[in-house]
Every structure is written in C-alpha cells, then in structure tokens.
C-alpha positions as CSV (number, residue, x, y, z in Angstrom):
1,X,-74.3,33.1,25.7
2,X,-70.6,32.1,26.5
3,X,-69.8,32.1,22.9
4,X,-70.7,35.6,22.3
5,X,-68.6,36.6,25.5
6,X,-65.7,34.9,24.0
7,X,-66.2,36.5,20.6
8,X,-66.5,40.0,22.3
9,X,-63.2,39.4,23.9
10,X,-61.5,38.3,20.7
11,X,-62.8,41.2,18.8
12,X,-61.5,43.6,21.7
13,X,-58.0,41.8,21.5
14,X,-58.0,42.1,17.8
15,X,-59.1,45.7,17.8
16,X,-56.5,46.5,20.4
17,X,-53.8,44.9,18.2
18,X,-55.0,46.7,15.1
19,X,-55.0,50.1,16.9
20,X,-51.6,49.3,18.3
21,X,-50.2,48.5,14.8
22,X,-51.9,51.4,13.4
23,X,-50.5,53.7,15.9
24,X,-46.9,52.4,15.2
25,X,-47.5,52.3,11.4
26,X,-49.0,55.8,10.9
27,X,-46.1,57.8,12.4
28,X,-43.7,55.7,10.6
29,X,-45.6,56.3,7.4
30,X,-44.3,60.0,7.5
31,X,-47.3,61.8,9.3
C-alpha cells in the first residue's frame, strides 16, 4: 500500500517535471 502511494507521488513529480519541460521547450521550438 505504501509503495503504491510512493509510486504515485513519483509519477506525479515526474509528470510535473515533464509538463514543465514541455511547456518550456514547445514555445522555444517556434510555435
């Protein structure tokens, strides 16, 4: 149970970093 909770938090943090990187890279790409 605790493991699944930690995994969820990790996935959320990774997804957050990914979305931030994407929002920074997309406009820089020339959109």
